[in-house]
C-alpha positions as CSV (number, residue, x, y, z in Angstrom):
1,M,-0.2,-5.3,-17.9
2,H,0.9,-2.2,-19.8
3,V,2.4,-0.8,-16.6
4,I,4.7,-3.8,-16.3
5,E,5.8,-3.8,-19.9
6,H,6.6,-0.1,-20.3
7,D,8.4,0.9,-17.0
8,G,5.2,2.1,-15.5
9,T,4.9,5.0,-17.8
10,G,2.5,5.9,-20.5
11,E,-1.2,5.7,-20.9
12,A,-2.0,3.1,-18.3
13,D,0.0,4.8,-15.6
14,S,-1.6,8.2,-16.5
15,A,-5.0,6.6,-16.4
16,F,-4.5,5.3,-12.9
17,E,-3.1,8.6,-11.7
18,D,-5.9,10.6,-13.3
19,A,-8.5,8.3,-11.8
20,L,-7.0,8.7,-8.3
21,K,-6.7,12.5,-8.7
22,N,-10.3,12.8,-9.8
23,S,-11.8,10.4,-7.2
24,A,-13.9,12.2,-4.7
25,I,-13.8,9.0,-2.5
26,Y,-10.0,8.9,-2.5
27,R,-9.7,12.6,-1.9
28,G,-12.3,12.4,0.9
29,W,-10.4,9.5,2.5
30,Q,-7.1,11.5,2.4
31,N,-8.9,14.5,3.9
32,L,-9.9,12.4,6.9
33,M,-6.3,11.7,7.7
34,P,-4.4,14.0,10.1
35,F,-1.4,16.0,8.9
36,L,1.9,14.2,9.3
37,K,3.0,16.7,12.0
38,D,0.1,15.3,14.1
39,V,1.1,11.7,13.7
40,P,4.8,11.8,14.5
41,N,5.4,8.0,14.4
42,I,3.7,7.6,11.0
43,H,5.8,10.6,9.8
44,A,9.0,9.0,11.1
45,F,8.1,5.6,9.5
46,R,7.8,7.2,6.1
47,N,11.1,8.9,6.4
48,K,13.3,6.4,8.2
49,P,14.1,2.7,7.7
50,K,11.5,0.4,9.4
51,H,14.0,-0.9,12.0
52,K,14.7,2.7,13.3
53,N,11.0,3.1,14.3
54,D,8.9,1.9,17.1
55,V,6.4,-0.1,15.0
56,T,4.1,-0.5,18.0
57,L,3.7,3.3,18.1
58,V,3.2,3.5,14.3
59,D,0.6,0.9,14.4
60,A,-1.2,2.6,17.3
61,E,-1.5,5.8,15.2
62,I,-2.8,3.9,12.3
63,V,-5.4,2.2,14.4
64,Q,-6.4,5.5,16.1
65,C,-6.3,7.8,13.0
66,G,-6.6,5.6,10.0
67,G,-9.8,4.6,8.1
68,H,-11.3,1.2,7.5
69,L,-10.7,-0.3,4.1
70,P,-13.8,-1.6,2.2
71,K,-14.1,-5.1,0.9
72,G,-12.7,-5.3,-2.6
73,Q,-10.2,-2.5,-2.2
74,I,-7.1,-3.2,-4.3
75,L,-3.6,-2.2,-3.2
76,Y,-0.2,-2.9,-4.6
77,R,3.2,-3.7,-3.1
78,G,6.6,-4.4,-4.5
79,G,8.9,-6.8,-2.6
80,N,9.7,-10.4,-1.9
81,F,6.7,-12.7,-1.1
82,Q,6.0,-16.3,-0.4
83,T,3.5,-18.3,-2.5
84,F,1.6,-19.5,0.6
85,D,-0.5,-17.8,3.3
86,T,1.6,-15.5,5.5
87,I,1.0,-13.4,8.7
88,I,2.6,-9.9,8.7
89,N,3.1,-9.2,12.4
90,D,6.4,-7.3,12.5
91,G,4.9,-3.8,11.9
92,P,2.7,-1.9,9.5
93,I,3.1,-2.6,5.8
94,S,3.5,0.1,3.1
95,T,1.4,-0.3,0.0
96,S,0.4,1.9,-3.0
97,M,-2.7,2.7,-5.0
98,M,-0.4,2.7,-8.1
99,P,0.8,-0.5,-9.7
100,S,3.8,1.3,-11.2
101,V,5.1,2.2,-7.7
102,A,4.9,-1.4,-6.7
103,R,6.7,-2.3,-9.9
104,W,9.5,0.1,-9.1
105,H,9.9,-1.3,-5.6
106,A,9.9,-4.9,-6.9
107,I,12.7,-4.1,-9.4
108,K,14.7,-2.4,-6.6
109,V,14.7,-5.5,-4.5
110,S,14.7,-8.1,-7.3
111,G,11.2,-9.1,-6.1
112,E,7.7,-9.4,-7.3
113,I,4.5,-7.3,-7.5
114,A,1.8,-8.2,-5.0
115,I,-1.8,-7.3,-5.6
116,F,-3.7,-7.2,-2.3
117,E,-7.5,-7.4,-2.3
118,V,-9.2,-6.6,0.9
119,A,-11.4,-9.6,1.8
120,E,-13.6,-8.3,4.5
121,D,-15.4,-5.0,4.9
122,N,-14.2,-2.5,7.5
123,K,-11.8,-4.9,9.3
124,I,-8.4,-3.4,8.2
125,R,-7.3,0.0,9.2
126,A,-5.1,2.1,7.0
127,F,-3.5,5.5,6.8
128,A,-3.7,7.2,3.3
129,F,-0.9,9.7,2.8
130,K,-2.0,12.9,1.2
131,T,-1.1,13.4,-2.4
132,R,-1.6,17.2,-2.6
133,G,0.2,20.1,-1.1
134,N,3.6,20.1,0.4
135,Q,3.9,16.3,0.8
136,K,7.0,14.4,0.4
137,L,6.7,11.2,-1.8
138,K,3.2,12.1,-2.9
139,H,3.8,10.4,-6.2
140,E,3.8,7.1,-4.4
141,Y,0.1,7.2,-3.5
142,E,1.0,5.4,-0.3
143,V,-1.4,3.6,2.0
144,L,0.1,2.3,5.3
145,L,-1.7,-0.8,6.6
146,Q,-2.0,-1.7,10.2
147,N,0.1,-4.5,11.7
148,N,-1.2,-8.0,12.0
149,I,-2.4,-8.6,8.4
150,R,-2.9,-12.1,7.0
151,L,-2.1,-12.6,3.4
152,E,-4.0,-15.5,1.8
153,Y,-2.2,-16.5,-1.4
154,E,-4.5,-16.8,-4.4
155,E,-2.4,-17.2,-7.5
156,S,0.7,-16.1,-9.5
157,R,1.3,-14.9,-13.0
158,S,4.4,-14.0,-14.9
159,H,4.5,-11.1,-17.3
160,H,7.6,-9.7,-19.1
161,N,9.9,-11.4,-16.5
162,M,7.9,-10.0,-13.6
163,N,6.1,-12.2,-11.2
164,I,2.8,-11.0,-10.0
165,L,1.2,-12.6,-6.9
166,M,-2.4,-12.1,-5.9
167,F,-3.4,-12.2,-2.2
168,K,-6.6,-11.7,-0.3
169,I,-5.8,-9.7,2.9
170,Y,-7.5,-10.0,6.3
171,A,-7.0,-8.4,9.7
172,N,-5.4,-11.1,11.8
173,V,-7.3,-10.8,15.0
């Protein structure tokens, strides 16, 4: 909860970032992803508002080039959420490996932080943006999830005037 209390800065945020930077698994996953120049629709999605992209083409690139998420993988998203089960079928969904990034996005839209836990092994495909080299927005530790995701609401908490919602996520096939 330190990330929520202290603007996402400090020891907790640094610990998350250090763990990600030093994770051979996370680095290996990113290395499996093509360069953005080779996935033009994903690249455009990252740089333009969602409504200015063909989300069908973005999703096709995620399905073709992305990796499968393991059961138990945790991802974060800031935004506005419902406290009931929801289907996301209007295009891919942007998440982060960093809770502080989700916090920033939640504040930006007067929303909540969602914690997503992958419920089934190797069912959801995702594109992990690289966080090294000449990458724009690499501080976001962004992971773009495929379209057609089912959010199963688990519980909510409130901490320092920030609502935190927990969901299990499934591929909605």
